[in-house]
C-alpha positions as CSV (number, residue, x, y, z in Angstrom):
1,M,-29.3,-12.4,-10.0
2,S,-31.2,-12.4,-6.7
3,D,-29.9,-13.8,-3.2
4,R,-31.4,-17.0,-2.1
5,P,-34.0,-16.7,0.6
6,D,-33.8,-20.3,1.8
7,V,-30.9,-20.2,4.0
8,P,-30.6,-19.1,7.9
9,R,-31.9,-15.7,8.5
10,H,-28.5,-14.5,9.8
11,V,-26.4,-15.6,6.6
12,T,-27.3,-14.2,3.2
13,R,-26.1,-16.2,0.0
14,H,-25.2,-14.2,-3.0
15,R,-25.5,-14.9,-6.6
16,N,-24.3,-11.5,-7.8
17,P,-20.5,-11.4,-7.2
18,L,-20.3,-7.7,-7.0
19,V,-23.4,-7.6,-4.5
20,F,-21.3,-10.1,-2.5
21,L,-18.3,-7.9,-2.5
22,R,-20.0,-5.0,-1.2
23,A,-21.5,-7.3,1.7
24,A,-18.3,-9.0,2.5
25,R,-16.8,-6.0,4.0
26,G,-16.6,-7.4,7.5
27,A,-14.2,-9.8,6.0
28,Y,-11.5,-7.4,4.6
29,R,-12.3,-4.0,6.4
30,G,-9.0,-2.3,7.1
31,D,-6.8,-4.7,5.2
32,P,-6.4,-3.7,1.4
33,A,-4.6,-6.9,0.6
34,T,-7.4,-9.2,1.7
35,E,-9.8,-6.8,0.0
36,S,-8.1,-7.4,-3.3
37,V,-8.3,-11.1,-2.9
38,Y,-12.0,-10.9,-2.5
39,A,-12.3,-8.2,-5.2
40,S,-10.2,-10.0,-7.7
41,W,-12.5,-13.2,-7.3
42,A,-15.6,-11.1,-7.5
43,H,-14.8,-9.3,-10.5
44,A,-13.4,-12.4,-12.1
45,L,-16.7,-14.3,-11.5
46,A,-19.0,-11.3,-12.8
47,Q,-17.1,-11.7,-16.0
48,N,-17.2,-15.6,-16.2
49,E,-20.3,-16.5,-14.2
50,S,-21.9,-18.7,-16.6
51,R,-18.8,-20.8,-16.9
52,V,-18.4,-21.6,-13.0
53,D,-19.5,-25.1,-12.5
54,P,-20.3,-25.9,-9.6
55,P,-21.4,-22.5,-8.7
56,I,-19.0,-20.8,-6.2
57,Y,-20.2,-20.3,-2.6
58,L,-20.7,-16.6,-1.8
59,A,-22.0,-15.7,1.7
60,S,-22.2,-12.8,4.1
61,C,-23.3,-12.1,7.7
62,T,-22.8,-9.6,10.2
63,G,-18.7,-9.6,10.8
64,G,-17.9,-11.8,8.1
65,A,-18.1,-13.4,4.6
66,A,-16.9,-16.7,3.0
67,L,-16.0,-17.7,-0.7
68,H,-15.6,-21.4,-1.7
69,R,-14.8,-22.6,-5.2
70,A,-14.5,-26.5,-6.0
71,A,-11.4,-28.2,-4.8
72,A,-10.2,-25.1,-2.9
73,P,-10.0,-24.0,0.7
74,V,-12.8,-21.7,1.9
75,L,-11.8,-18.2,2.2
76,I,-13.0,-16.3,5.2
77,G,-10.5,-13.4,5.4
78,R,-10.8,-11.3,8.5
79,S,-14.0,-12.7,9.5
80,A,-14.8,-12.6,13.3
81,P,-14.9,-15.9,14.9
82,A,-18.5,-15.7,15.7
83,A,-19.1,-14.9,12.0
84,A,-16.9,-17.9,10.9
85,A,-19.0,-20.3,13.0
86,V,-22.3,-19.1,11.4
87,L,-20.7,-19.4,8.0
88,A,-19.7,-22.9,8.7
89,D,-22.9,-24.1,9.9
90,D,-24.5,-22.6,6.6
91,L,-21.7,-24.1,4.1
92,A,-22.1,-27.5,5.9
93,R,-25.7,-27.4,4.8
94,D,-24.5,-28.0,1.1
95,R,-22.1,-31.1,2.0
96,R,-19.5,-29.8,-0.2
97,A,-15.9,-31.0,-0.1
98,V,-14.0,-28.4,1.5
99,P,-10.3,-29.3,1.9
100,G,-9.5,-26.4,4.5
101,V,-9.9,-22.8,5.5
102,I,-7.9,-19.7,4.9
103,G,-8.2,-16.4,7.0
104,S,-7.2,-15.0,10.3
105,R,-6.3,-17.5,12.9
106,A,-9.0,-17.1,15.3
107,G,-11.5,-17.0,12.5
108,C,-10.1,-20.3,11.0
109,L,-10.1,-21.9,14.4
110,A,-13.8,-21.1,15.1
111,F,-14.7,-22.3,11.4
112,A,-12.7,-25.4,12.0
113,Q,-14.2,-26.4,15.4
114,R,-17.8,-25.9,13.9
115,W,-16.9,-27.7,10.6
116,R,-15.9,-30.7,12.8
117,R,-19.2,-30.8,14.4
118,H,-20.8,-31.2,11.2
119,T,-18.3,-33.5,9.2
120,G,-16.1,-35.2,11.8
121,C,-13.1,-33.7,10.0
122,A,-10.2,-32.4,12.2
123,H,-8.0,-29.6,11.2
124,R,-4.3,-29.4,10.9
125,W,-2.2,-26.2,10.4
126,R,-0.5,-26.0,7.0
127,M,1.0,-22.7,6.4
128,R,1.3,-19.0,7.0
129,L,0.5,-16.8,4.1
130,R,2.0,-13.4,3.8
131,Q,0.0,-10.7,2.0
132,H,2.5,-8.2,0.4
133,G,1.6,-4.5,-1.1
134,L,3.6,-2.3,-3.4
135,T,3.3,1.3,-4.4
136,S,6.7,1.9,-6.5
137,V,9.0,-0.6,-7.9
138,A,12.6,-0.9,-6.7
139,A,15.6,-1.2,-9.3
140,V,16.6,-5.0,-9.7
141,P,19.1,-6.4,-12.0
142,V,18.0,-7.3,-15.5
143,P,19.1,-10.7,-16.8
144,P,19.4,-11.7,-20.3
145,G,16.0,-11.8,-22.2
146,A,12.9,-9.8,-21.7
147,M,9.2,-9.8,-20.4
148,R,6.3,-10.2,-23.3
149,V,2.8,-10.7,-23.3
150,A,1.8,-14.3,-23.3
151,A,0.6,-15.8,-26.6
152,A,-1.6,-18.6,-27.7
153,A,1.7,-20.7,-28.5
154,D,2.7,-20.5,-25.0
155,V,-0.3,-22.0,-23.5
156,P,0.8,-25.7,-23.2
157,W,4.1,-24.4,-21.4
158,I,2.3,-22.4,-19.1
159,I,-0.2,-25.2,-18.3
160,G,2.9,-27.6,-17.5
161,A,4.2,-24.7,-15.4
162,Q,1.1,-23.9,-13.5
163,L,0.7,-27.7,-12.7
164,A,4.3,-27.9,-11.6
165,F,3.7,-24.6,-9.4
166,R,0.9,-26.0,-7.7
167,A,2.5,-29.3,-7.0
168,E,5.5,-27.7,-5.5
169,A,3.2,-25.7,-3.2
170,G,1.2,-28.8,-2.1
171,M,-2.0,-27.6,-3.6
172,S,-4.2,-29.7,-5.6
173,E,-5.7,-28.7,-8.7
174,R,-7.0,-31.1,-11.6
175,P,-5.2,-30.9,-14.9
176,S,-8.6,-30.3,-16.7
177,E,-9.3,-27.2,-14.4
178,V,-5.8,-25.8,-15.4
179,A,-6.2,-26.5,-19.0
180,A,-9.7,-24.8,-19.0
181,V,-8.5,-21.8,-17.2
182,V,-5.0,-20.8,-18.7
183,P,-6.2,-20.3,-22.2
184,G,-8.6,-17.6,-21.2
185,R,-6.1,-16.0,-19.0
186,V,-3.8,-15.8,-22.1
187,A,-6.3,-14.4,-24.4
188,G,-7.2,-11.8,-21.8
189,G,-3.8,-10.6,-21.5
190,E,-3.3,-11.6,-17.9
191,I,-0.1,-13.5,-18.3
192,R,3.4,-12.4,-18.8
193,V,6.3,-14.6,-19.7
194,W,10.3,-14.1,-19.6
195,E,11.8,-15.1,-22.7
196,D,15.7,-15.6,-22.8
197,G,16.0,-17.9,-26.0
198,D,13.1,-20.3,-24.6
199,V,10.3,-19.1,-21.9
200,V,11.9,-19.5,-18.5
201,A,9.3,-18.1,-16.2
202,Y,5.9,-16.6,-16.2
203,A,3.6,-14.4,-14.0
204,G,-0.1,-13.7,-14.0
205,C,-2.1,-10.6,-13.1
206,I,-5.5,-9.5,-12.7
207,A,-7.2,-6.0,-12.1
208,V,-8.9,-5.8,-9.0
209,D,-10.4,-2.5,-9.8
210,A,-9.3,0.8,-11.3
211,A,-7.0,1.4,-8.3
212,A,-5.3,-2.0,-7.6
213,A,-4.3,-5.3,-9.2
214,R,-2.9,-8.6,-8.0
215,I,0.1,-10.5,-9.3
216,A,-0.3,-14.4,-9.1
217,P,1.1,-16.9,-9.7
218,V,4.8,-16.3,-10.4
219,Y,6.9,-19.4,-11.3
220,T,10.3,-20.1,-12.8
221,A,11.3,-23.3,-14.4
222,P,13.6,-25.4,-12.0
223,D,16.5,-25.4,-14.4
224,A,16.4,-21.7,-14.9
225,R,16.4,-20.6,-11.2
226,G,18.8,-18.5,-9.5
227,R,19.5,-16.1,-12.6
228,G,17.2,-13.5,-11.5
229,Y,14.3,-14.1,-14.1
230,A,11.5,-14.0,-11.5
231,A,12.6,-10.8,-9.9
232,A,13.0,-9.1,-13.2
233,L,9.5,-10.2,-14.5
234,V,7.9,-9.2,-11.5
235,A,9.4,-5.9,-11.4
236,A,8.6,-5.3,-15.3
237,L,5.0,-6.5,-14.7
238,A,4.8,-4.3,-11.6
239,R,5.8,-1.4,-13.6
240,E,3.3,-2.1,-16.3
241,L,0.6,-2.3,-14.0
242,L,1.4,1.0,-12.1
243,A,1.9,2.7,-15.5
244,C,-1.9,1.6,-16.5
245,G,-3.0,3.5,-13.4
246,H,-3.2,1.0,-10.7
247,R,-2.0,2.8,-7.5
248,A,-1.2,-0.4,-5.4
249,L,-0.4,-4.0,-6.3
250,F,-0.7,-7.0,-3.9
251,L,0.4,-10.7,-3.9
252,T,0.8,-13.7,-1.6
253,A,3.6,-15.8,-0.6
254,D,4.1,-18.4,2.0
255,A,5.9,-17.4,5.0
256,A,8.0,-20.5,5.0
257,N,9.5,-19.5,1.8
258,P,12.4,-17.3,2.4
259,T,13.4,-17.2,-1.4
260,A,10.0,-15.9,-2.6
261,N,9.8,-13.3,0.3
262,S,13.3,-12.1,-0.3
263,L,12.6,-11.7,-4.0
264,Y,9.4,-9.8,-3.6
265,A,11.1,-7.5,-0.8
266,R,13.7,-6.7,-3.5
267,V,11.4,-5.6,-5.9
268,G,9.6,-3.3,-3.2
269,F,6.7,-5.3,-1.8
270,A,6.3,-4.9,2.0
271,L,4.3,-7.0,4.3
272,V,0.5,-5.9,4.8
273,S,-1.0,-8.7,6.7
274,E,-0.8,-12.3,7.3
275,Q,-3.5,-15.3,7.1
276,E,-3.4,-18.9,8.2
277,H,-4.1,-21.9,6.0
278,F,-5.6,-25.0,7.7
279,D,-6.4,-28.3,6.1
280,F,-9.5,-30.4,7.1
281,V,-8.2,-34.0,7.7
282,A,-9.1,-37.3,9.3
283,I,-9.1,-37.2,13.1
284,D,-6.0,-39.4,13.4
285,D,-4.1,-37.1,10.9
286,A,-4.7,-34.0,13.1
287,A,-1.6,-32.4,14.6
288,P,-1.1,-29.6,17.2
289,D,-1.7,-26.2,15.6
């Protein structure tokens, strides 16, 4: 599909996700973990473009790029502040509901300041996100049970777990959206579960390209925590992905979640980069960054 010509000259909107990925280098250059986020979305969109409604906003300009999907924060990666401001101007033209922005701190603040000018919304710091990378898996204790590929019969459990995961993380996602996405991920072989009599944990994965993959999300049922299921599941999934030829794996964790960060470190993941997540809120709800 062709790019839209009816936008400001300094911003290019993209309909082809793979063209967008090539044009978005300014938002991830030098940061393979952030590149993997952009690439995973671009490849997923290229495969399922006709099912995305409303269309995902994909735009690039010199020094940055933005990706926005319904009900999610806009992703600007390592976009330069000037680029982030220009992208905010362009996105504001669509009058989309945008709950926040994720990226480098300077870029996010520039985007948020321009967004306030257009919408009247203030910004409030939400969390710091750590991007972790792995190239070899450390040995971790193996609890009872084993990992297996999720099957159609697991879909109801995974939908419930995904909704619980999002609620615990404070992220909004409509049940209908989860119910629409999970069956496709299961059918595509992108979810693994750990089964110990019953299913107790699950982890998703997506190939970024032939060289890299991302693991997300990772969730253990509350009554099964503290037994090593998540670490064993992530380690087993990481070994599988590396054996398939992916040379690097990436995942994201909240910097304020010591349990998750410690778990991933035990498996062999190391910090690659950090990003900030800001929410857009009414002015009375804003707080110091």
